[in-house]
C-alpha positions as CSV (number, residue, x, y, z in Angstrom):
1,M,-20.7,120.5,83.7
2,N,-17.2,121.7,82.9
3,K,-14.5,119.7,81.2
4,I,-11.1,119.6,83.0
5,S,-7.9,120.2,81.2
6,T,-4.6,118.5,81.8
7,E,-3.1,121.7,83.1
8,T,-5.7,121.9,85.9
9,L,-4.9,118.3,87.0
10,S,-1.2,119.1,87.2
11,G,-1.8,121.8,89.8
12,A,-2.5,125.0,87.7
13,P,-4.7,127.6,89.5
14,M,-8.3,127.3,88.7
15,A,-11.0,129.9,89.1
16,S,-14.2,128.8,90.7
17,A,-17.5,130.7,91.3
18,T,-18.3,128.7,94.4
19,T,-17.4,129.7,97.9
20,P,-13.8,128.8,98.9
21,P,-13.8,125.6,100.8
22,E,-12.1,127.1,103.8
23,R,-15.0,129.6,104.2
24,R,-17.7,127.0,104.2
25,A,-19.7,126.7,107.4
26,L,-19.9,123.5,109.3
27,S,-23.6,123.4,108.6
28,E,-22.9,123.3,104.9
29,V,-20.4,120.4,105.3
30,M,-23.0,118.6,107.4
31,H,-25.7,119.2,104.8
32,S,-23.4,117.9,102.0
33,T,-23.3,114.5,103.7
34,K,-27.0,114.1,103.8
35,R,-29.7,113.1,101.4
36,S,-33.5,112.8,101.8
37,G,-34.3,109.8,104.0
38,G,-30.8,109.1,105.3
39,N,-27.3,110.1,106.4
40,Y,-24.4,108.5,104.7
41,G,-21.3,109.3,106.6
42,S,-19.1,111.1,109.0
43,L,-19.9,114.8,109.7
44,A,-16.2,115.4,110.3
45,K,-14.6,118.0,108.1
46,S,-12.0,115.7,106.5
47,Q,-9.4,117.2,104.2
48,S,-10.9,115.3,101.3
49,Q,-14.3,116.9,101.8
50,L,-13.0,120.5,102.1
51,Q,-10.7,120.4,99.1
52,P,-11.9,121.2,95.6
53,K,-13.2,118.0,94.0
54,F,-13.0,116.6,90.5
55,Y,-15.3,114.0,89.3
56,I,-14.9,111.1,86.9
57,C,-18.0,110.6,84.7
58,H,-18.4,106.8,84.5
59,K,-20.8,105.3,82.1
60,V,-22.8,102.7,84.0
61,Q,-22.5,99.2,82.6
62,S,-25.0,96.4,83.1
63,D,-22.7,94.5,85.5
64,D,-21.4,97.5,87.5
65,T,-21.8,97.6,91.2
66,M,-20.7,100.3,93.7
67,Q,-18.2,97.8,95.2
68,R,-16.6,97.3,91.8
69,L,-16.5,101.0,91.2
70,S,-15.0,101.5,94.6
71,L,-12.2,99.1,93.8
72,K,-11.6,100.4,90.3
73,Y,-11.2,104.0,91.3
74,S,-9.9,103.5,94.9
75,I,-12.8,105.5,96.4
76,H,-15.0,104.6,99.4
77,V,-18.4,103.2,98.6
78,Q,-20.1,105.8,100.9
79,E,-18.6,108.6,98.8
80,I,-20.1,107.2,95.7
81,K,-23.4,107.0,97.4
82,R,-23.2,110.5,98.8
83,V,-22.3,112.2,95.6
84,N,-24.8,110.4,93.4
85,K,-27.5,110.1,96.1
86,L,-27.8,106.4,95.8
87,W,-29.1,103.8,98.3
88,S,-28.0,100.6,96.6
89,D,-26.8,98.9,93.4
90,A,-30.5,98.7,92.3
91,E,-30.6,102.4,91.9
92,L,-27.1,102.4,90.3
93,S,-28.3,100.1,87.5
94,L,-31.0,102.7,86.7
95,L,-28.6,105.5,85.9
96,E,-26.8,106.3,82.7
97,N,-23.8,107.9,84.3
98,V,-22.4,108.0,87.8
99,Y,-19.8,110.5,89.2
100,I,-16.8,109.4,91.1
101,P,-15.2,112.0,93.3
102,A,-11.4,112.3,93.2
103,N,-8.6,114.7,94.2
104,P,-6.0,115.9,91.6
105,S,-3.4,113.6,93.0
106,Q,-5.7,110.6,92.6
107,L,-6.6,111.6,89.0
108,L,-2.9,111.8,88.0
109,T,-2.6,108.1,89.0
110,L,-5.9,107.0,87.5
111,R,-5.1,108.7,84.2
112,T,-2.1,106.5,83.8
113,L,-4.3,103.4,84.3
114,Y,-7.3,104.7,82.3
115,P,-6.2,107.2,79.7
116,T,-9.8,107.8,78.4
117,L,-11.2,109.0,81.7
118,N,-14.0,111.6,81.3
119,I,-13.1,114.1,84.0
120,V,-15.5,116.9,85.0
121,Q,-16.0,119.5,87.7
122,N,-19.2,120.5,89.6
123,P,-21.4,118.0,87.7
124,S,-25.0,119.0,87.4
125,S,-27.5,116.6,88.9
126,A,-29.6,117.0,85.8
127,T,-26.9,115.2,83.8
128,N,-27.1,112.1,86.0
129,L,-30.0,110.8,83.9
130,P,-31.7,107.4,84.1
131,R,-31.2,104.9,81.4
132,K,-33.1,105.8,78.3
133,T,-35.6,102.9,78.1
134,S,-39.1,102.7,76.9
135,T,-41.8,102.8,79.6
136,S,-44.1,100.9,77.4
137,A,-42.1,97.8,78.1
138,I,-43.5,97.7,81.6
139,T,-46.8,96.1,81.5
140,T,-49.1,94.5,84.1
141,D,-49.5,91.3,82.3
142,E,-46.8,89.6,84.4
143,P,-47.7,89.3,88.1
144,M,-45.4,91.1,90.5
145,S,-46.5,89.9,93.9
146,S,-43.6,91.6,95.6
147,I,-45.2,95.0,95.0
148,R,-48.9,94.3,95.2
149,R,-51.6,92.0,93.9
150,S,-54.5,94.4,93.1
151,D,-55.5,95.3,89.6
152,S,-54.9,99.0,90.1
153,S,-52.6,100.6,87.5
154,T,-50.9,102.6,90.3
155,S,-49.8,99.5,92.1
156,T,-47.3,98.5,89.5
157,P,-44.4,101.0,89.5
158,T,-43.5,102.5,86.1
159,M,-40.0,103.4,85.0
160,T,-40.8,107.1,85.8
161,T,-41.8,106.3,89.4
162,I,-38.8,104.0,90.0
163,T,-36.1,106.2,88.4
164,S,-37.3,109.2,90.5
165,S,-36.6,107.3,93.7
166,Y,-38.1,104.5,95.7
167,E,-38.8,106.9,98.5
168,D,-41.1,109.0,96.3
169,Y,-43.0,105.8,95.4
170,F,-43.4,104.8,99.0
171,S,-44.6,108.3,100.0
172,K,-47.2,108.4,97.2
173,I,-48.6,105.0,98.2
174,D,-48.7,106.1,101.8
175,R,-50.7,109.2,100.9
176,Q,-53.1,107.2,98.8
177,I,-53.8,104.8,101.6
178,Q,-54.3,107.7,104.2
179,S,-56.6,109.5,101.8
180,S,-58.7,106.3,101.3
181,K,-58.9,105.7,105.0
182,Q,-60.1,109.2,105.7
183,S,-62.7,108.8,102.9
184,L,-64.1,105.7,104.4
185,Q,-64.0,107.0,107.9
186,S,-66.4,109.8,106.8
187,F,-69.1,107.3,106.4
188,D,-71.5,107.4,109.3
189,V,-72.2,103.7,109.8
190,D,-74.6,104.2,112.7
191,K,-76.7,106.7,110.8
192,Q,-80.0,105.3,109.4
193,R,-80.2,106.2,105.7
194,S,-83.5,106.6,104.0
195,K,-84.4,104.9,100.8
196,T,-84.5,106.8,97.5
197,Q,-87.6,107.8,95.8
198,S,-89.4,105.0,94.0
199,N,-92.2,104.9,91.4
200,E,-93.9,102.0,93.3
201,I,-94.2,104.0,96.6
202,N,-96.9,106.7,97.3
203,S,-95.2,110.0,96.7
204,S,-97.5,111.9,99.1
205,S,-96.7,109.6,102.1
206,L,-92.9,109.6,101.4
207,A,-92.4,113.2,100.2
208,S,-90.7,114.4,103.4
209,N,-88.5,111.3,103.6
210,N,-87.4,111.7,100.0
211,D,-86.3,115.3,100.7
212,N,-84.2,114.1,103.7
213,N,-82.7,111.2,101.7
214,S,-81.8,113.6,98.9
215,N,-80.1,116.0,101.2
216,S,-78.3,113.2,103.0
217,D,-77.0,111.6,99.9
218,E,-75.8,114.9,98.4
219,S,-73.9,115.7,101.7
220,N,-72.2,112.2,101.9
221,S,-71.5,112.1,98.2
222,S,-69.9,115.5,98.3
223,Q,-67.9,114.7,101.4
224,N,-66.5,111.4,100.1
225,G,-65.9,112.4,96.5
226,R,-68.3,109.7,95.2
227,T,-71.4,109.6,93.1
228,T,-73.9,107.1,94.4
229,L,-77.2,105.8,93.1
230,W,-79.7,104.3,95.4
231,N,-82.6,102.2,94.2
232,N,-84.9,100.2,96.5
233,G,-82.3,100.1,99.3
234,R,-79.7,98.5,97.0
235,H,-76.4,100.2,96.0
236,K,-76.3,100.0,92.2
237,G,-73.6,102.6,91.6
238,I,-69.9,102.6,91.2
239,H,-67.3,104.7,93.1
240,H,-65.6,107.1,90.8
241,L,-62.1,107.2,92.2
242,S,-59.7,110.1,92.1
243,D,-56.2,109.7,90.5
244,N,-54.6,109.2,93.9
245,S,-56.9,106.4,95.0
246,V,-55.6,102.9,95.4
247,F,-59.0,101.3,94.9
248,V,-60.6,100.2,91.6
249,N,-64.3,99.5,91.1
250,I,-65.4,98.9,94.6
251,T,-69.0,97.8,94.6
252,T,-71.4,96.4,97.2
253,T,-74.7,94.7,96.6
254,N,-75.8,94.4,100.2
255,T,-75.9,96.5,103.4
256,R,-73.6,99.3,104.3
257,E,-71.9,97.2,106.8
258,K,-70.8,94.8,104.1
259,H,-69.6,97.7,102.0
260,V,-67.5,99.1,104.8
261,S,-66.1,95.7,105.7
262,A,-65.1,95.0,102.1
263,A,-63.4,98.4,101.8
264,L,-61.5,97.9,105.0
265,E,-60.4,94.5,103.9
266,R,-59.1,96.0,100.6
267,I,-57.2,98.6,102.6
268,R,-55.6,95.9,104.7
269,K,-54.5,93.9,101.7
270,E,-53.1,97.1,100.1
271,R,-51.2,98.0,103.3
272,D,-49.8,94.5,103.6
273,D,-48.5,94.5,100.0
274,F,-47.0,97.9,100.5
275,D,-45.3,96.9,103.7
276,E,-43.9,93.8,102.0
277,F,-42.4,95.9,99.1
278,N,-41.2,98.6,101.5
279,S,-39.3,96.1,103.7
280,R,-37.8,94.4,100.7
281,A,-36.5,97.7,99.3
282,L,-35.1,98.8,102.7
283,Y,-33.1,95.6,103.1
284,G,-31.8,95.6,99.5
285,L,-34.0,92.7,98.2
286,C,-35.6,94.9,95.6
287,R,-32.5,94.3,93.3
288,S,-34.4,91.4,91.7
289,L,-37.2,93.8,90.8
290,S,-34.9,96.3,89.3
291,N,-33.1,93.6,87.3
292,Q,-36.3,92.3,85.9
293,I,-37.5,95.9,84.9
294,G,-34.1,96.6,83.4
295,K,-34.1,93.5,81.3
296,R,-37.6,94.2,80.0
297,C,-36.6,97.8,79.2
298,Q,-33.5,96.6,77.3
299,S,-35.6,94.1,75.5
300,S,-38.0,96.8,74.5
301,A,-35.2,99.0,73.3
302,T,-33.8,96.4,71.0
303,T,-37.2,95.2,69.8
304,T,-38.9,98.4,68.7
305,G,-42.6,98.4,68.3
306,A,-43.2,95.6,70.7
307,S,-46.2,96.4,72.8
308,N,-45.8,93.8,75.4
309,V,-42.6,92.3,76.6
310,A,-43.7,90.9,79.9
311,F,-43.1,87.4,78.6
312,E,-39.8,87.3,76.8
313,A,-38.3,84.7,74.6
314,N,-36.7,83.0,77.6
315,A,-40.0,82.7,79.5
316,S,-39.0,79.2,80.5
317,K,-36.3,80.7,82.7
318,M,-36.8,81.6,86.3
319,S,-34.8,84.3,88.0
320,F,-34.4,83.9,91.8
321,M,-33.8,86.5,94.4
322,S,-30.0,86.1,94.2
323,G,-30.2,87.7,90.7
324,H,-27.8,85.4,89.0
325,I,-29.3,81.9,89.3
326,K,-31.4,80.8,86.4
327,G,-32.9,77.5,85.7
328,A,-35.4,75.9,83.4
329,V,-38.9,75.6,84.8
330,T,-40.2,72.1,84.8
331,N,-43.2,70.1,86.0
332,K,-41.1,67.0,86.4
333,L,-40.3,66.0,90.0
334,E,-36.7,64.7,89.8
335,F,-33.7,64.8,92.1
336,I,-30.2,65.3,90.9
337,R,-28.4,62.1,91.9
338,P,-24.6,62.3,92.0
339,E,-24.1,58.7,90.9
340,N,-25.9,59.5,87.6
341,A,-23.7,62.6,86.9
342,T,-20.8,62.3,84.4
343,P,-17.4,62.6,86.3
344,I,-15.3,65.6,85.5
345,P,-12.6,64.5,83.0
346,I,-8.9,64.5,83.7
347,Y,-6.8,66.7,81.4
348,Q,-3.7,64.9,80.2
349,V,-1.0,65.8,77.7
350,L,1.8,63.3,78.4
351,D,0.8,59.7,78.8
352,S,2.6,57.2,81.0
353,D,4.9,56.2,78.1
354,G,6.1,59.8,77.7
355,I,4.2,60.4,74.5
356,I,2.2,63.5,73.6
357,K,-1.0,62.5,72.0
358,D,-2.0,66.0,70.7
359,Q,1.0,68.1,69.7
360,S,-1.1,71.3,69.9
361,H,-1.0,71.0,73.7
362,S,2.7,70.5,73.9
363,P,4.4,73.3,75.9
364,D,7.0,75.3,74.1
365,F,9.9,74.2,76.4
366,T,13.5,74.4,75.4
367,D,15.9,71.5,76.1
368,E,17.6,73.6,78.9
369,H,14.2,74.3,80.5
370,L,13.3,70.6,80.4
371,V,16.6,69.6,82.0
372,K,16.2,72.1,84.8
373,M,12.7,70.8,85.7
374,Y,13.9,67.2,85.6
375,K,16.9,68.0,87.8
376,D,14.8,69.8,90.3
377,M,12.4,66.9,90.5
378,T,15.2,64.3,91.0
379,L,17.1,66.5,93.4
380,L,14.0,66.8,95.5
381,N,13.8,63.0,95.6
382,V,17.4,62.7,96.8
383,L,16.9,65.4,99.4
384,D,13.8,63.6,100.7
385,R,15.6,60.3,101.0
386,I,18.6,61.7,103.0
387,L,16.5,63.8,105.3
388,Y,14.0,61.0,105.9
389,E,16.8,58.7,106.9
390,S,18.4,61.4,109.1
391,Q,15.1,61.6,111.0
392,R,15.2,57.8,111.5
393,Q,18.7,58.2,112.9
394,G,17.5,60.9,115.4
395,R,19.4,63.8,113.7
396,I,16.3,65.8,113.0
397,S,13.0,65.6,114.7
398,F,10.4,65.3,111.9
399,Y,10.1,65.1,108.1
400,M,7.6,64.7,105.3
401,T,8.6,63.5,101.8
402,N,7.2,64.5,98.4
403,F,7.5,61.2,96.6
404,G,5.0,60.9,93.7
405,E,3.9,64.6,93.7
406,E,6.9,66.2,92.1
407,A,5.1,67.2,88.9
408,T,2.4,69.2,90.8
409,H,5.2,71.3,92.4
410,I,7.5,71.9,89.4
411,G,4.8,72.0,86.7
412,S,2.8,74.7,88.6
413,A,5.8,76.7,89.7
414,A,7.1,76.9,86.1
415,A,3.8,78.4,85.0
416,L,3.8,81.2,87.6
417,N,5.4,84.5,87.8
418,P,8.3,84.4,90.3
419,K,6.6,87.2,92.2
420,D,3.3,85.5,92.6
421,L,2.6,84.9,96.2
422,V,2.5,81.2,97.3
423,Y,0.7,79.8,100.3
424,G,1.8,76.2,100.8
425,Q,0.5,73.4,103.0
426,Y,3.5,71.3,103.8
427,R,4.2,69.2,100.8
428,E,5.3,71.9,98.2
429,A,9.1,71.9,98.7
430,G,9.5,71.6,94.9
431,V,7.9,75.0,94.3
432,L,10.7,76.6,96.5
433,M,13.3,74.5,94.8
434,Y,12.2,75.7,91.4
435,R,12.3,79.3,92.5
436,G,15.9,79.0,93.8
437,F,15.7,77.9,97.5
438,K,19.1,76.4,98.2
439,L,19.9,73.0,99.6
440,N,21.4,74.4,102.8
441,E,18.3,76.6,103.4
442,F,16.1,73.4,103.3
443,I,18.4,71.6,105.6
444,D,19.1,74.5,108.0
445,Q,15.3,74.8,108.5
446,C,15.0,71.1,109.3
447,F,17.8,71.3,111.8
448,G,16.4,74.5,113.2
449,N,19.9,76.0,113.6
450,A,20.9,79.6,114.0
451,R,21.3,80.1,110.2
452,A,17.7,79.1,109.5
453,S,15.3,82.0,108.8
454,C,13.0,80.7,111.5
455,K,15.8,80.4,114.1
456,G,14.5,77.1,115.2
457,I,11.1,78.2,116.3
458,Q,9.3,76.3,113.6
459,M,8.8,72.6,113.0
460,P,10.9,71.0,110.2
461,V,9.6,71.3,106.6
462,H,7.7,74.5,107.6
463,Y,9.6,76.5,105.0
464,G,9.2,80.2,104.1
465,S,11.0,82.8,102.1
466,T,10.2,86.5,101.8
467,D,12.6,86.9,98.9
468,L,10.9,84.0,96.9
469,S,7.3,85.2,97.8
470,F,6.6,82.0,99.7
471,V,4.6,82.4,103.0
472,T,5.9,80.4,105.9
473,I,3.9,77.1,106.2
474,S,1.6,76.6,109.1
475,S,0.9,73.2,110.7
476,T,-2.8,73.8,111.1
477,L,-4.8,72.5,108.1
478,A,-6.4,74.9,105.7
479,T,-5.6,78.1,107.7
480,Q,-3.6,79.3,104.6
481,M,-6.7,79.2,102.4
482,P,-8.7,82.3,103.8
483,Q,-5.3,84.1,104.2
484,A,-4.6,83.6,100.5
485,V,-8.0,85.1,99.7
486,G,-7.2,88.2,101.7
487,S,-3.8,88.5,100.0
488,A,-5.5,88.2,96.6
489,Y,-8.0,90.8,97.5
490,A,-5.1,93.2,98.3
491,Y,-3.4,92.3,95.0
492,K,-6.7,93.1,93.2
493,R,-6.8,96.5,94.8
494,A,-3.1,97.2,94.1
495,Q,-3.6,96.1,90.5
496,N,0.0,94.8,90.4
497,G,-0.6,92.2,87.7
498,L,0.2,89.3,90.1
499,C,-1.9,86.5,91.6
500,V,-1.9,84.3,94.7
501,V,-1.5,80.5,94.6
502,C,-2.8,78.4,97.5
503,Y,-1.9,74.7,97.7
504,F,-3.8,72.3,99.8
505,G,-4.6,68.6,100.0
506,E,-8.0,67.0,99.6
507,G,-8.0,66.3,103.3
508,A,-7.8,70.0,104.0
509,A,-10.8,70.6,101.8
510,S,-12.9,69.0,104.6
511,E,-12.0,71.9,106.9
512,G,-14.4,74.8,107.5
513,D,-11.7,77.2,106.4
514,A,-11.8,75.7,102.9
515,H,-15.5,76.6,102.5
516,A,-15.0,80.1,103.7
517,A,-12.0,80.6,101.5
518,L,-13.7,79.3,98.3
519,N,-16.9,81.2,98.9
520,F,-15.2,84.5,99.7
521,S,-12.8,84.2,96.7
522,A,-15.8,83.8,94.4
523,T,-17.9,86.6,95.9
524,L,-15.0,89.0,96.1
525,E,-13.8,88.1,92.7
526,V,-10.1,87.9,93.5
527,P,-7.2,86.5,91.4
528,V,-6.3,83.4,93.4
529,L,-5.5,79.9,92.2
530,F,-6.6,77.1,94.5
531,F,-4.3,74.1,93.7
532,C,-5.6,70.9,95.3
533,R,-3.2,67.9,95.4
534,N,-5.6,65.0,95.6
535,N,-3.2,62.2,96.5
536,G,-5.8,59.8,97.7
537,Y,-5.2,59.9,101.5
538,A,-5.6,62.4,104.3
539,I,-3.0,60.7,106.5
540,S,-4.7,57.4,106.9
541,T,-8.2,58.4,105.8
542,T,-9.0,57.4,102.2
543,T,-11.1,59.6,99.9
544,V,-14.0,57.2,100.2
545,D,-14.2,58.2,103.9
546,Q,-13.6,61.9,103.2
547,Y,-16.4,62.7,100.7
548,R,-19.1,61.2,98.5
549,G,-19.0,63.7,95.6
550,D,-16.9,63.8,92.5
551,G,-13.6,64.8,94.1
552,I,-12.8,68.4,94.9
553,A,-13.3,69.8,91.4
554,S,-17.0,69.2,91.6
555,R,-17.3,71.8,94.3
556,G,-15.9,74.6,92.1
557,P,-19.0,75.2,90.0
558,G,-21.1,75.3,93.2
559,Y,-19.1,78.2,94.4
560,G,-19.2,79.9,91.0
561,M,-15.5,79.2,90.2
562,A,-13.8,78.2,87.0
563,T,-12.5,74.6,87.6
564,I,-10.3,72.0,85.9
565,R,-9.1,68.6,86.8
566,V,-5.7,67.5,85.6
567,D,-3.4,64.5,85.7
568,G,-1.1,65.4,88.6
569,N,1.6,63.0,87.4
570,D,1.8,64.8,84.0
571,L,4.2,67.7,84.2
572,F,2.9,69.2,80.9
573,A,-0.7,69.0,81.9
574,V,-0.1,70.7,85.2
575,Y,1.9,73.4,83.5
576,N,-0.7,74.1,80.8
577,A,-3.6,74.1,83.3
578,T,-1.8,76.4,85.8
579,K,-0.7,78.8,83.1
580,A,-4.2,79.1,81.6
581,A,-5.7,79.4,85.1
582,R,-3.4,82.3,85.9
583,E,-4.3,84.1,82.7
584,L,-8.0,83.5,83.5
585,A,-7.7,84.7,87.0
586,L,-5.9,88.0,86.1
587,N,-7.8,88.8,82.9
588,E,-11.3,88.1,84.4
589,M,-10.4,88.8,88.0
590,R,-11.8,85.6,89.4
591,P,-10.6,82.6,91.3
592,V,-9.8,79.2,89.7
593,L,-9.8,75.8,91.2
594,I,-7.3,73.1,90.0
595,E,-7.5,69.6,91.2
596,A,-4.4,67.5,90.4
597,M,-5.0,63.8,90.7
598,T,-1.8,62.2,92.0
599,L,-0.5,59.6,94.4
600,R,1.4,59.9,97.6
601,V,4.0,57.2,97.3
602,G,5.7,57.7,100.7
603,H,4.3,57.8,104.2
604,H,2.4,60.8,105.3
605,S,5.3,61.8,107.5
606,T,7.9,60.1,109.7
607,S,5.1,59.7,112.3
608,D,3.1,57.5,110.0
609,D,3.3,53.9,108.7
610,S,1.1,53.8,105.6
611,S,1.5,50.0,105.3
612,A,-1.1,49.8,108.1
613,Y,-3.9,51.1,105.9
614,R,-2.8,50.4,102.3
615,S,-1.0,47.7,100.3
616,V,2.7,48.2,99.7
617,D,2.5,46.2,96.5
618,E,-0.3,48.4,95.2
619,V,1.6,51.6,95.8
620,R,4.7,50.2,94.1
621,S,2.7,49.1,91.1
622,R,1.1,52.5,90.7
623,D,4.3,54.3,91.2
624,K,6.0,52.2,88.5
625,K,3.3,53.1,86.0
626,D,2.5,56.7,86.9
627,N,5.8,58.0,88.3
628,P,6.0,61.7,87.1
629,T,9.8,61.8,87.1
630,L,10.0,58.6,85.0
631,R,7.4,59.9,82.6
632,L,9.3,63.1,82.0
633,R,12.6,61.2,81.5
634,K,11.0,59.0,78.8
635,F,9.9,62.1,76.9
636,M,13.3,63.7,77.2
637,S,15.0,60.5,76.0
638,Q,12.7,60.4,72.9
639,R,13.4,64.1,72.3
640,G,17.2,63.5,72.5
641,C,18.1,65.9,75.3
642,W,18.7,63.2,78.0
643,N,20.1,59.7,78.1
644,E,21.1,57.0,80.6
645,E,24.7,58.2,80.8
646,K,23.6,61.7,81.7
647,D,21.1,60.4,84.2
648,E,23.5,58.2,86.0
649,Q,26.1,61.0,86.3
650,W,23.4,63.4,87.6
651,M,22.3,61.0,90.3
652,K,25.8,60.8,91.6
653,D,26.3,64.6,91.5
654,S,23.0,65.3,93.2
655,Q,23.7,62.7,95.9
656,K,27.1,64.4,96.6
657,M,25.5,67.9,96.7
658,V,22.9,67.0,99.2
659,M,25.4,65.1,101.5
660,E,27.9,68.0,101.5
661,A,25.1,70.5,102.3
662,F,23.8,68.2,105.1
663,A,27.3,67.8,106.7
664,N,27.8,71.6,106.5
665,C,24.4,72.4,108.1
666,E,24.7,69.8,110.8
667,K,27.8,71.6,112.2
668,V,26.0,74.9,112.6
669,K,24.9,75.5,116.2
670,R,21.4,76.2,117.2
671,A,20.1,79.7,117.7
672,P,20.5,81.3,121.2
673,I,17.8,80.4,123.7
674,A,16.9,84.0,124.0
675,T,15.6,83.9,120.4
676,M,12.3,82.7,121.6
677,F,11.7,86.0,123.3
678,E,13.4,88.3,120.7
679,N,11.5,87.3,117.6
680,I,8.0,88.1,118.9
681,F,7.8,91.9,118.7
682,D,9.8,94.6,117.1
683,K,11.0,95.6,120.5
684,M,11.0,93.3,123.5
685,E,8.1,94.1,125.8
686,P,8.8,94.4,129.6
687,H,7.0,91.3,130.5
688,L,9.1,89.3,128.0
689,Q,12.3,90.8,129.4
690,R,11.2,89.7,132.8
691,Q,10.5,86.2,131.6
692,M,13.8,86.0,129.7
693,K,15.7,87.1,132.9
694,E,13.9,84.4,134.9
695,M,14.8,81.7,132.3
696,N,18.5,82.7,132.1
697,E,18.7,82.5,135.9
698,H,17.1,79.1,135.9
699,V,19.5,77.8,133.2
700,R,22.5,79.2,135.0
701,Q,21.5,77.4,138.2
702,N,20.8,74.1,136.4
703,H,23.4,74.3,133.6
704,D,24.3,70.6,134.1
705,H,20.9,69.6,132.8
706,F,21.0,71.6,129.6
707,P,23.2,70.9,126.5
708,L,24.3,74.5,126.2
709,S,27.2,73.6,124.0
710,L,24.8,73.0,121.1
711,Y,23.5,76.6,121.3
712,E,25.1,79.9,120.4
713,Q,25.6,82.2,123.3
714,S,23.2,85.0,123.7
715,S,24.4,88.6,123.8
716,T,21.7,89.6,126.3
């Protein structure tokens, strides 16, 4: 194993005793992709296979998997398998080091990320040693039914057998069974055996028979490798087994037929146990076995002198096939009843009176930052009122307000990196406003005019901005959730230090996409924040009719996700929770679920009348008590950075700003009709050109029926 210098990585010539790659025969390339028992990949002579390779010597950790190594070093999993001759993660956990192939260009990049890389060339297979663990730790005291149930010492695999390879173990067992079958088949069941010589029987009358019996017994005993003693027709002896036999102390006390029947039954059981273990290993289910062996070996290494560690200190724990679920073993039959569980607490910093109970949780905001957040929240309220009324007047077609949920928008946006990718649902306009989305951009989109980024081919309030890392909103519920997981997976591979934030309502959590997204994010271990705005209603459906569990946060632990529930009307709590969640997601590379408990004060949309399914007085009472904007204003007044005079002046200014922007946007004409064909592909396809031509001809012939004056003229 040769150490590699920095000069070699930078492209300096390097002498090698091996055959130049360009002279290698195709058969050699094909052979290099194989291992005994399988073929791992393409036989094509790719450039990466023919070029000289460097290898990263990675010390295997207890939680390493080939998938994690593939992501860390940007190498295909099959290449790791091919170079190290591995079948699965079970074999990986038994090695001390693993070698990652890489080209010089890859190494230059990896060295900047991991300066302490151990880089070698032409690693020897002898250096890829198994973990140094004591084989005495493996005992047969603990039953291992997944391998076999007999009392033979050869049935329980030792560390030496397992670390060589599972294939060697299977081959050995197969040879043992075949040898035993051949040994039993050598018995001549139909042949009449004579009884051995006895002191009670007349020697003169049985002399010839005794000679025949003696010769027959010697022949059978020699043929079968057994020593047998016969006395009065009863088999009193013991089979002396060879080292390769899978049987132990097979005795019979009756006729030969019973002996053969018992032996064949033993073979059948051994074969069944072997097939069970073989199938489990082939399908990857032997990981549990390897984990148990590894844990016992580690326990033996730390506790020297222990002769038997089959039952460890945590013997009351049961490890299931998944390998990570552990629970206490109990003999008590008891169901987990959700009504008896303690509800998840709600994290709060700022109470309804604008007072911080624990100053250690107070965010370190400057007065200017507080004023900006307050102005964004109140400006969003003014924008909602004007656009809602404009829809009632028929000036726009649709609108959804954000009343009551402003703290979830501004608080979370303030805790994120401006480059973090955001997937919204349709009630996150405050996130865009905090990031700098202008008033005219909001209003242009709702009008669908030619200045809008969507050019009028999206519904109102379906905002999006590439510059602000905000993915365009989709009408269909929960479709953004699995998309966010995919983006987070890409961010994980890019290692760009950013995360993905996905907003959704508690109603969207009832969709199947929500389950797929949460489960995939946990299993893929991606940096994504799932931010649930639990406002109490999925349009007209209350939470009582949506689910029976403890909200949405209770689902997080079931998926293996870090979870927190916060007061969604508390700007500071939302900020602290989102900031901590982002750090957790990036540092530990895992998803986090945040449930913000808030209240939707307005109607679901302009198509909804919430007074039909909830009390108006109840909504007003709760809004007066838990209004997030009012709560923040009380805190700012106590701090001295805001007062009634400033608030009154700001309300006038914000009203004027929105009205001026509205009047300006309303004058802008709509995008040309041809936009519906032009914004589909990079270049317009022939079938779209044909359709556009037919449409233009139809509009020209019936121009009196179309308000063409409202649209810009198309150049095509």
